[in-house]
Structures are given as C-alpha cells and as structure tokens.
C-alpha positions as CSV (number, residue, x, y, z in Angstrom):
1,M,112.4,107.8,35.7
2,E,109.9,109.2,38.3
3,N,110.7,109.3,42.0
4,L,108.5,107.5,44.5
5,Y,104.9,108.3,44.0
6,P,103.6,111.0,46.5
7,L,102.5,109.4,49.7
8,Q,98.8,109.2,50.3
9,Q,96.8,108.5,53.5
10,A,94.1,105.9,53.4
11,G,90.7,107.3,54.0
12,S,89.2,104.6,56.2
13,M,90.0,102.2,59.0
14,E,89.6,99.3,56.6
15,A,92.3,100.7,54.3
16,K,94.7,101.0,57.3
17,R,94.4,97.3,57.8
18,M,95.4,96.7,54.2
19,I,98.2,98.0,51.9
20,D,97.8,101.6,50.9
21,L,100.1,103.6,48.6
22,E,102.4,104.7,51.4
23,K,102.8,101.2,52.7
24,Q,103.4,99.9,49.2
25,N,106.0,102.5,48.5
26,E,107.8,101.7,51.9
27,L,107.7,97.9,51.2
28,L,109.0,98.2,47.6
29,S,111.7,100.6,48.7
30,L,112.8,98.1,51.4
31,I,112.9,95.3,48.9
32,G,114.7,97.4,46.3
33,E,117.4,98.3,48.8
34,E,118.1,94.6,49.4
35,I,118.3,93.7,45.7
36,K,121.9,93.7,44.4
37,E,121.2,94.0,40.7
38,K,118.7,95.8,38.5
39,I,115.5,93.8,37.8
40,N,112.3,94.8,36.2
41,C,108.7,93.9,37.1
42,Y,105.1,94.8,36.2
43,I,102.6,95.9,38.8
44,V,99.0,94.8,38.0
45,G,95.6,94.6,39.8
46,G,94.8,96.6,42.8
47,S,98.5,97.6,43.3
48,A,98.4,99.3,39.9
49,M,95.2,101.0,40.8
50,L,96.9,102.7,43.8
51,Y,99.3,104.4,41.4
52,H,96.5,105.4,39.1
53,G,94.6,106.9,42.0
54,V,91.6,104.7,41.7
55,K,91.9,102.8,44.9
56,E,92.9,103.7,48.5
57,A,94.2,100.2,49.5
58,T,94.6,96.7,48.4
59,K,94.9,93.3,50.1
60,D,98.0,92.3,48.2
61,I,100.6,93.4,45.7
62,D,100.5,91.7,42.4
63,I,103.8,91.5,40.6
64,V,104.7,89.9,37.3
65,F,108.2,89.1,36.1
66,D,109.4,88.5,32.6
67,D,111.9,85.8,33.5
68,K,112.6,83.2,36.2
69,K,115.9,84.7,37.3
70,S,114.4,88.1,38.3
71,K,111.6,86.3,40.1
72,E,114.0,84.2,42.0
73,I,116.1,87.3,43.0
74,F,113.0,89.0,44.2
75,E,111.7,85.9,46.1
76,K,115.1,85.4,47.8
77,V,115.0,89.0,49.2
78,L,111.4,88.5,50.4
79,R,112.3,85.4,52.3
80,K,115.3,87.2,53.8
81,L,112.9,89.9,55.0
82,G,110.7,87.3,56.8
83,F,108.0,86.5,54.2
84,K,106.6,83.0,54.3
85,E,104.9,81.0,51.6
86,R,101.1,80.6,51.9
87,D,98.8,77.9,50.6
88,I,97.1,79.3,47.4
89,R,94.6,76.6,46.8
90,V,91.7,78.5,48.4
91,I,92.4,81.7,46.5
92,Y,93.4,80.2,43.1
93,F,91.5,76.9,43.3
94,K,92.0,74.9,40.0
95,K,93.2,78.0,38.1
96,K,96.1,77.8,35.7
97,N,99.4,79.6,36.3
98,P,98.8,80.4,40.0
99,P,101.3,82.7,41.6
100,L,103.8,82.2,44.4
101,L,102.1,83.8,47.4
102,L,104.4,85.2,50.1
103,E,103.2,87.0,53.2
104,R,104.5,88.7,56.3
105,G,101.9,89.6,58.8
106,E,99.2,91.5,56.9
107,E,101.6,92.1,53.9
108,R,101.0,89.8,51.0
109,I,102.7,89.7,47.6
110,D,101.6,87.5,44.7
111,I,104.4,86.7,42.3
112,F,103.7,85.7,38.7
113,I,106.0,84.8,35.8
114,K,104.8,86.2,32.4
115,K,101.2,85.1,32.9
116,V,98.5,86.0,35.4
117,V,96.3,82.9,35.3
118,T,95.1,82.9,31.7
119,F,96.4,86.4,30.7
120,E,99.9,86.9,29.4
121,I,102.0,90.0,29.5
122,T,102.5,90.9,25.8
123,E,104.7,93.3,24.1
124,N,101.7,95.6,23.5
125,I,101.0,95.7,27.2
126,K,104.6,96.6,27.9
127,K,104.3,99.5,25.3
128,R,101.2,100.8,27.0
129,V,103.0,101.2,30.4
130,G,102.9,104.9,31.2
131,K,104.2,105.0,34.8
132,V,107.6,103.7,35.8
133,Y,109.1,103.9,39.3
134,E,112.5,103.1,40.7
135,Y,112.9,101.6,44.1
136,G,116.7,101.1,44.4
137,N,117.4,98.2,42.1
138,L,113.7,97.3,41.6
139,I,112.2,98.9,38.5
140,V,108.4,98.9,38.7
141,K,106.3,99.3,35.6
142,V,102.6,100.0,36.1
143,V,100.2,98.6,33.5
144,S,97.5,100.8,31.8
145,P,93.9,101.1,33.0
146,E,92.7,99.1,30.0
147,D,95.1,96.3,30.9
148,I,94.1,96.3,34.6
149,I,90.5,95.5,33.4
150,L,91.8,92.7,31.3
151,F,93.8,91.3,34.3
152,K,90.7,91.6,36.5
153,C,88.8,89.4,34.1
154,A,91.6,86.7,34.3
155,T,91.9,86.6,38.1
156,E,88.2,86.6,39.0
157,R,88.8,87.3,42.6
158,A,86.5,88.9,45.2
159,G,86.2,92.6,44.4
160,D,87.4,92.4,40.8
161,R,84.1,93.6,39.4
162,I,83.9,96.5,41.8
163,D,87.5,97.4,40.9
164,A,86.7,97.3,37.2
165,I,83.6,99.5,37.8
166,N,85.8,102.1,39.5
167,I,88.3,102.1,36.7
168,L,85.5,102.6,34.2
169,K,84.2,105.6,36.2
170,K,87.6,107.3,36.4
171,F,89.0,106.7,32.9
172,N,87.9,107.2,29.4
173,I,88.6,103.6,28.4
174,N,89.9,102.9,24.9
175,W,87.7,99.9,24.0
176,N,89.7,99.2,20.8
177,I,92.7,98.4,23.1
178,I,90.5,96.0,25.0
179,I,89.2,94.2,21.9
180,E,92.7,94.1,20.2
181,E,94.3,92.7,23.3
182,A,91.6,90.0,23.6
183,I,92.3,89.0,20.1
184,N,96.0,89.1,20.7
185,Q,95.6,86.7,23.6
186,T,93.9,84.1,21.3
187,K,97.2,83.8,19.4
188,L,98.8,82.6,22.6
189,E,97.7,79.8,24.8
190,S,94.6,81.7,26.0
191,Y,92.5,81.2,22.9
192,L,89.3,81.3,24.9
193,F,90.1,84.6,26.7
194,P,87.5,86.6,24.7
195,V,84.8,84.3,26.1
196,F,85.8,85.0,29.7
197,L,86.1,88.7,28.9
198,Y,82.7,88.9,27.3
199,D,81.1,87.2,30.3
200,F,82.9,89.5,32.6
201,L,81.9,92.7,30.8
202,E,78.4,91.6,30.2
203,E,77.9,91.0,33.9
204,L,79.4,94.5,34.6
205,K,76.9,96.1,32.3
206,E,73.8,94.1,33.3
207,D,74.3,93.7,37.1
208,F,76.4,96.9,37.8
209,K,75.0,99.2,35.1
210,A,78.6,99.8,33.8
211,D,78.9,102.2,30.9
212,I,80.2,99.7,28.3
213,P,79.2,100.3,24.7
214,R,76.9,97.6,23.2
215,E,79.0,97.5,20.1
216,V,82.0,96.4,22.2
217,L,80.0,93.5,23.7
218,K,78.7,92.6,20.3
219,K,82.2,92.4,18.8
220,L,83.5,90.4,21.8
221,R,80.6,88.0,21.5
222,E,81.3,87.5,17.8
223,I,85.0,86.8,18.6
224,S,83.9,84.4,21.4
225,E,81.6,82.5,19.2
226,E,84.3,82.1,16.6
227,M,86.8,80.8,19.2
228,L,84.2,78.3,20.6
229,E,83.5,77.1,17.1
230,K,87.2,76.5,16.5
231,K,87.4,74.6,19.8
232,L,84.5,72.4,18.9
233,K,86.1,71.6,15.5
234,K,89.3,70.6,17.1
235,K,87.5,68.1,19.4
236,S,85.5,66.6,16.5
C-alpha cells in the first residue's frame, strides 16, 4: 500500500478555509490512529478529486462504507474527537439514502453506507479503484475518475457540474465504463439512474461545452427511454 499522499498547499485563500489535501491527510491520520481495528472505506466526490490532483480543496470529505459495523466504528471515533451531527435536510432535501453528516468547526464529513443517494458502490467500482492509502487502521480506497462523475450525477450538489467539467478536462474518460455502470445500476434499485445521468451530461455539453461524445449521449438516451417505458408499463 502507498504511504500518505504527498502534501500539497492550497493555492488560494478560499481553499485555506476548506479542506485541502494536507488537511485531509492530517484528519484521516488522526482518525486512523484512534481506530482499534482495520476498517475499509471508499472516498468519493471532491475528496477523491484531491487525490487525483483535480481539485485544491473541498467543503467536505465523502466516505462510503460497505457495512454498518465499520461505519459505526468510524462514527464513534469522530464523536470522540468532538464531531457533532448536523441537520442534513437543507443539503439533501427529499433525497434518498442521505448521509450521516458530522462536523467539527469547518471540518465536515459525510458518511454513507453502500449507497450515495441513488448510486450504489458495486463490485465493478471496487475493481476500478487505483489508489489505496493507509492511515493507521483506516484503509482508504479512492474511486476512479469515471466513478467520480457518476457520483456527481447522483448527489447534484452545488459545484458538482464544475467538478465534473474539471475531471473531463484532466482525464481521458473511458465512456464505455460510464455507460456500462449506468446499465449496471439499473439492475439494482436505481433503475432510473441512466435518466439522471443523461440529463446531467447533456447539461454539461450544452451549457458548459463539455467534450462529451454525441454517441455517448445518444446511447444513454436510448437506455433512459427504455427505462422510462418499463416504469410506465409497471404503473399501468
């Protein structure tokens, strides 16, 4: 496993008021030292972008656990370190599978179990993990750039579109992965995920001039129409 990611300095005053890679490393190291047994987690969203070198700072650390026990171990340590629960209704208003949001001052951690709103951590997502870091007993696995885009579509928070644009600019995205995972999600509870993904990517292309192949949007549209047709048949 790799050691802690090399520390980086935030390039702006705004970043210093948020969580940069150095602060994220320090915080995860502190948490890992307090954990008494090995637990695994997945880092998604802006936190994952820090490791991929796409972003200088993020407002929160998004962490996904595979099981309730690991989440509870992690949560117990955070509360011991002075983190308090925050009302999530404003941030995740009416969304499914909202996280447990814990904060301490300007540090905020969003904790999910298996699902981030409508998007589920699948075995394929786990296999695509290319960066793994060890902070004491906390093993952090960073999702791929393709999966970050998919998670961004699910959360629909302020800045998600800009984050997705920056990922598209930095990486040569494998669009087959995007399409295959969208289809994969339909086999779970999120059978309408391709609809949300199509709308998200279409907006990126039209409003932000993102370099997204038309054939990708066409394929997702076809999948979306098929899913919507199935939903209408179920209702009739």
